N, C-alpha and C positions, 0 to 999 in steps of 0.2 A: 443450793441457791446461788452460791458464788460461781459455780460451774455454768449455770444458766445465764448469769449476767455476763460472764466472760464470752460465752457462745454468742449472745446477742450483740455484744460489742464487736466481736470478730465479723459477724455478718454485716453490721453497719459499716465497719471499716472497709469491708470488701465492696459494698454497694457504693460507698463514696469514691473508692479507688476506680471502680468501673465507670461511674459517672464522670469523674475527672478525665479518664481516658477517652470517653465518648465526646466530651467537650473539646479535647485536644484534637481528635480526629475531625470533628465538625469544623473547628477553626482552620485546620489545614486544608481541607477540601474546598471550603467556601472561599478561601483567599487565593486559590490557584485558578489560573485560566488555561493551564495545560491539561487537556482532556485525558491524555494517556496517564499522566501523573495522578490526576484525580481518581480515575478508575482503579489504578493499582493500589492506592492508599485505601480506598473503599473496600476493595476485595480483601486485602491483607488484614484490615481491622475486623471485618465481618468474620473471616475465617478464625481469627483469634478469639472473638467473642463467643462464637458457636463451637469452637474447638473441633473444626473439621479439617481434614487433610487435603481437600480439593475444593475448587470453586471457580466460578467464572462470572463475568458481567457481559451480558448481551444487550445491545441497543436495538430498539424496535423501530422499524420503518413501517408506519401505518399504511402508506400508499402501496407498498409492495407486499404488505402483510408478511414480513419476514424479520427474523432476528439475525444479528451479526455479532460474533464474539469479538469483544474489544479488549478484554483483559482476562487472564486465566492463571491458574496455579494448581500444581499437583495432577495435571491431566496429560494424557499421552499426546504425542505429535499427531497421531492419526485422528484423535478426537478434535484437537484444535484445528487441524487442516480442513475439517468439515466446513469451517468458516461461517457459513450462514445456512439457515434452514427455514422452510415455510412452516406456518402454524398448522398443526394437524388437528382436525376436528376431534373434540373430546379429550385432547391431550392435557397434561398437567399445565403446560405452558399456556395453552389456549384458555383454560379455566382461570389461571392467574391473571391473564390480560383482561378477561371478561369481568371477573369479580373485583379486581384491584385490591385483593387481600393476600396475606401470606398463606401459602399452602405448604404442607409438609407430608412426606411419606416415610413411614418407619421402615418399610421393606418394599422396594420397587418390584420384587417378584411376587408380592402378595397384596396387590392393590387393585381397586376397580378403575383407577385412572389409566388412561392410555399413555404408557411410558414409551418415549422414543427409543427404538432399538439401538441407536448409537449409545445412549446412556447405559442400557443393559450390557452392551458389548464392552463398554469401558469398565464394567464391574462396580458401578455405583449402586449401592444397596439401600441407602437412605438419602433423602434429598429435601432441601428447603428451597422454595421459590419465593423470592421477595420482590414485589413490583416496585419499580422506581417511578413515582408519580409526581407530576407537577400539576396542581389543582386536580382536575378530573382526567388529565391526559397521562397515559402510561408511556414513558419514554424508554423503558428497558426493564430487564429482570436481573436480579442478583441471585445466582445459584450457589448453594453451599451443599457439598456432598460428602458422604463417607462411604468407605468400602465394606462396611459391616452394617447389618440392621441395627437401628437404635431409635430411641425416643429423644425428642429435643425438649430442653427445659423451656417452659412457657414464659418464665421471667426473662430468659435470654432472648426469646422471640420478640418480646415487647421492646427490648433494647435495640434489637435489629431493626424493628419497625421505625424507631426514632432515628437510627443511623441512616436508614433508607430515605427518610424525609430530607435530611441534610444532603445526602448523596444526590438525590434527584435535583435539588436546587443547584448544587455545584455542577452537575453534568449539563443542565439546561443553560447555566451561565457560561460554561466553557464552550458549548456548542454555538451559542449566540455570538461569543467573541470570535470563534473560528469563521462563522458566516460573515461577520462584519469585516474581518481581515481579508477574506476572499473577495468580497465586494470591492475593497480598496485596491486590489491588484488585478482585477478582472475587467475586461472590456464588456460592457453590458450588451452591446449589439451582437458580438460574435461569440461570446463565451470564452474567448482566448484571454491569455494574460495581456496586460497593457504595457505601454512603452516604459512607464516608470519601473515596473517590475523587471522588464528586460534589462534595463540599465543596471539593476542590482545583480541579477542572475548572470549577466554576461561577464561582469568583473569577477564575480565569485568563481564561475566555471573556468575562466581563463587563468586565474591564479592557481586553481587546482590542476589544470593541464600543465602549466609551467612547473609546478612543484613536483608532479609525478611523471613528467615527461610523456604525457599522453596527448594524442591529437584532439582537436576540437574544430568543428566545422560550423559554418554559418550560411544559411540560404536566405536571400531576400527576394520577395516576389511582389509584383505590382500588377493589378488588374488592368488589362489593355483597354483603352478607349472607355474608361469608366465615366468620364464627364459626358461623353456622347450618349452612353446608355442612360445616364440620369436625365439628360435633356430630352431624350426620346420617350422613355417609359415612366419618368417621374422618380422623385427621391424615395418614396416608400419602396418601390421596386429596386432602387439602387441599394437600399438597406438590405433587401432580400439577397442581393448578390453578395454583399459582405458576409451575411449569415451563412450562405452556401460555402464561401471560402473557409469560414471557421469550421463548419461541419466536415469538410473534406480533409482539412489539416488534422483535426482531432482523430478522425477515423484512420488516416493513413500512417500516422507516426507511431513510434514505439513509446512505451510508457516512460522510458528514460529521456525522451526528447521533450523540448519545450517549444510551443508555438505562441507567437505574440502578434497582436495588431499593433504595428509600429506607428501608424498614423494614416488617416484617410483610407486609401485603398492599398496601402503597403503593409506587407506582412513579413515577419522574420521567424525563421526556425533555427533553434540552437540545437546542435547535435553533439553532445558530449561523447568523448572517446570514439570519434568517428573520423577516419582518415579521408583524404580527398577523393580517391576513387569511389568509395562507398557514399560519400556525400553527393558526388556527381550523379550517381545512380538514383539516389533519393530525390534529388532536384528534378531530374527528368521524369521520374515516376509521378511526382506532384504536378508537374506541368501537364502531363497527359491526363491525369485524373481531373484536373480543372477543366480541360478542354472537352472531355467526354461526359463526365458526370454532371456538369452544369447544364447540359442540354435538357436532361430529364427534370432536373431541379427547377429550371426556369420555364418549363412547359406551361403554356397558358399565359405567360407574361411577355416573353419575347419569342421571336421566330428562330432564335439561335441561342447557343450557349455563350460562355465567355472564355477568354484565354488569359494567360498571364505570362509576363516576361520575368526571367529569373536570372539572378546572379549567385554564384557559389564560391566561397573561399574556405581555406583551412589554415589553422595554426599548426606548425610554424611556417608552412609553405608560403602563405600570402601575407604574412605580417606577424608581429610579435606583441603588439599592443592592441587594446580595444579600438583606439582611434585608427590605427593602420588597417585593421581588418574591416571596420565599418566603411572607411573611405574606399577601400578596394572593392567591397561587394556592391556598394552604391554605384561606383563607376561602371562595374560590369553590368549591372541592371540597366543603366542608362544606355550602354552599348547594345544590349539586347533589344531595347526599344528602337534604337537607331537602325538596327539591321533587319527590321521587319516584324518585330514582336513575336510573341508565342514561341519563344526559344530560350535556351539556357546558355549563358555565357560564363566563361571562366578564363583565368590567365594560364596560358601555355607555359610550361617549364622554360626558364631562361628569359621569358618576356619581361621587359622592364615595367615597373609599376607606373 
């Protein structure tokens, strides 16, 4: 009798401890707005609850019908580098998304589910798929895997379901915060970063260039005869011109570069770790793209495309402070306008500022 009481007490103590841990995890994830941190805490906690050596969290894009891995543990680089995948008909993932309930497989090699070959190649033999749901909307899936066949404790699955509810709310909250922050630093018309964010980034990148003795270049562009275009074709088509400029910049630049709408029809491109010769090549390429690609983009609106005048400077060649570089590139842009437009201007070596 005493042994039974002791056993019951130990089980209760274990349950209380687990619930306390669950509450701590919930408190942590719900209070954080850092999506990466939220996902990693969720994954680590779930793996601990389920006692699995591997796991991942993949967020779901309903528009593209694909999942993207955003957190992972215990998986090979090859598996993680898969990055994203489409939903396969009849797959375990597809059924999890459709049903909105936890599904598990005791042995991935002996199941009627369509298991992704990538999972089999990784050596995952048992798997839990836990949907992350906000109301009726599934925003992701928490995967927990083991490299040996096994059954999963149903009480633990219930706890994981509770954890998934907190996790989904936290992920949704963090994603909303990220979207709101992006809106605050983005120009709605062009999709580029705005002037306010440029001021933050320019100072930060220049400080980094100074600290590590790296080059930094700046390109300023202005749409030629923009007022005339607006007066001739109307402001809605003028907005289309600005949108075309945004599209061209996004498509042409490297992932490490930053493009901003500086104001009106003026644009700035920040090129970290880029010296003057390469910045000059980039400036000329952008000018040519605007001249040629805008013709097709504005077809049906205007009988011609647009052109842009461009100034280009580099640190430390053309200045050592934000103010010096901005004044210099602005002056060069003005000179490009004076000299006939649709051209790139820069300071020749030895020329006074």
